[in-house]
N, C-alpha and C positions, 0 to 999 in steps of 0.2 A: 206718755205721749205720742212718739214716737211709732209704734207700736196701732195704736189708736187711728195716729195718719194714714199709715203703707195699710193696714188691714179695712180699714172705709172705703182710699180710693183703691185698692186691690177687685172690692167687690164693686164700685161703679165703674171702673176695668172691665171686669168680665164681661160688663153689659153696651159694646159698641156698637154693637149691629147698629149698623145707620150711621156711624159717627159721633160726630160729639152731638149734632145738634140734638140725637137719639136721647142722650144722656142727660142732657139739660134736668130733664125734670126727678134723674135721681139722683141726680149730685146735687141739688137745689133740697131735695128732702133731707139728705143726710147732715150739708154743714148747715142748712138751716134752721131746719124744724125738729131733727135729731139732734146734733151736736153743741146748734147751737152758738158755731165759730165764728161767724159774723149775719148781720142783719139781713132784712132780705133787699131793702134799699143798695145797702153796700155789694151782694151778688149782682142786682140791674147793674151796678158800675163794673163790677168784676167780669162778667155776661158783654156787656158790652167793650170794655177793653178787651180784654181774649180774644172776641171774637177782630178786633180791629190787627190786633196784633200775629206777623207771618208763626207758622207752625199751627198744633192740633188744639183745636177749645179746649178739650178736657186735661190734659199735660199744662196749658198756661193758666187756668181755674184749676188746677192741684199745685201749682208750682205757688200761684201769690198767695193762696188758702196756707198750705204750706208752711212761707215765708211767716204770712201772718203768729200762725199758732207755733211755731218752732226755728225761725230761724234760718241761714242755709239750707242746714239738716232737716229741716223738714219740709222743706223746698223739694232736697233730693228724693227723700220718702216719700213723698208724696204723687213725686213724677215717677217714679219707679212703679209706685202701687198703682197708678193708673198702666202707665202703657206694660208690663211683668204680663196680664192675662190677656191683652192681645196678643203679644211676643208669644207666647205658650201654646195659644189656640191657632195661630199661623202658622208653630212651627210643627203642630201635631195635624195637621192639615195638607201641609208640604209634605210627608213622610206619608202617610195615608191613602189620600185623595189625588187624584191626578185631574186635571178637568175635562176627561173621557170619564174617567170613574163618575165623575159628577152632574155628567150628559147623559150616559149612559144608563145612568143606575135609575129606576122609576121613583123609588123613594126615596134618594137623596135630593133626587130634582121637586121632588115634589116638598119637602121643608122648607130649601129655600126658595119655594111659591108662594109658600105660607109666609116665610120672615117676611117677605116684602110687607105685605100689608102694616102686620103690626110692629116695624120701623116707621113708615109712613104714620103711624097714629104717634109713636114715640115722638117721632117730631115735632106732631102737631101740639100734642099737649105744652109742653115749656112755651110754645108758639103763645098762646092762650093765657098763659100764667103767665108770661111778662106783659103780655098786652095787658090782662088785668091789673099787673104790681106797677107797671109805668104810669098806668092813669090815665089812658087813653081817653078821650072823648069824640065825642061825634065830629068836634070843630079840627082834631088832630089825627083822627083815626085812617083819613087818608093820603098820607104820609106814606107810612107800611105801606099802603095798597097801592100807590101808584111805585113806590121803588121796586115793592115785587115784579109788578108789570112789566116794569124798563131793565129789572134781573132774567123777566121770564124772555121777551124781546130780543136782547142786548146779540142774545146766541155766541158768548164769547168772544165779540169784536174787539170791544172797550170796555170788556171789565173789568171794575175796578173796584175793589171795596169802599177805598177811600173816596171815591169819585160820589157812591151813595153817603157816604156817612157826610162829605159836608153839603149834600144838599138837603139833607135831611134837618143837620144843624140851619142851613140858612132857611130853610124852611118853617122849622121850631120857630127862628127867631124873627122870621115875620108877624109870625102868630102873636107873638108876644106884642113886639114893637107898635105894629099896627092899629092895634085899640088903644094906646097906651102912647102914641105919638104928640098928640094935641098936648097929654098931661106931661110930657117931657118936655117939650117946649116951651111951655109957663116955668117951670123948673129953671130955665136956662136962664 
């Protein structure tokens, strides 16, 4: 079991181009669809919690899944599996490539230019699948759009994930409360 956890998250960690959000579709495919370690709804909850916690998204998810599957040892094994590929790749880059080498080598520059659009696609794919799994409807789709707009306009002056989560929760509560307010008043 520990070997399976380690190698699954090692494989996930090997595709870290673009950070945690680029890995979400791979993580979901491995832990929900392939291994059936958690259900899709639980994955969405885990994703929300992992994003809200400090630290690296993929490591937070790996730690939680590892804990569910194998307790404390499972957490450590899954987290190490996620971290180790990035560490090895960065170590190899540090040994063999300097910033001047990357800038001056047209082949390496072209490779990195090609990686950028692929990373964008890797980030968009989980956003779409998360929206689908979260059962967004026309009545609620405006919440993530407004939050995304607020984040993009913020430019780092007041950027607080907690603020956006609280605003999203308040909007969700309002959308539930408004149509039910008369029924709730009658029940009192």
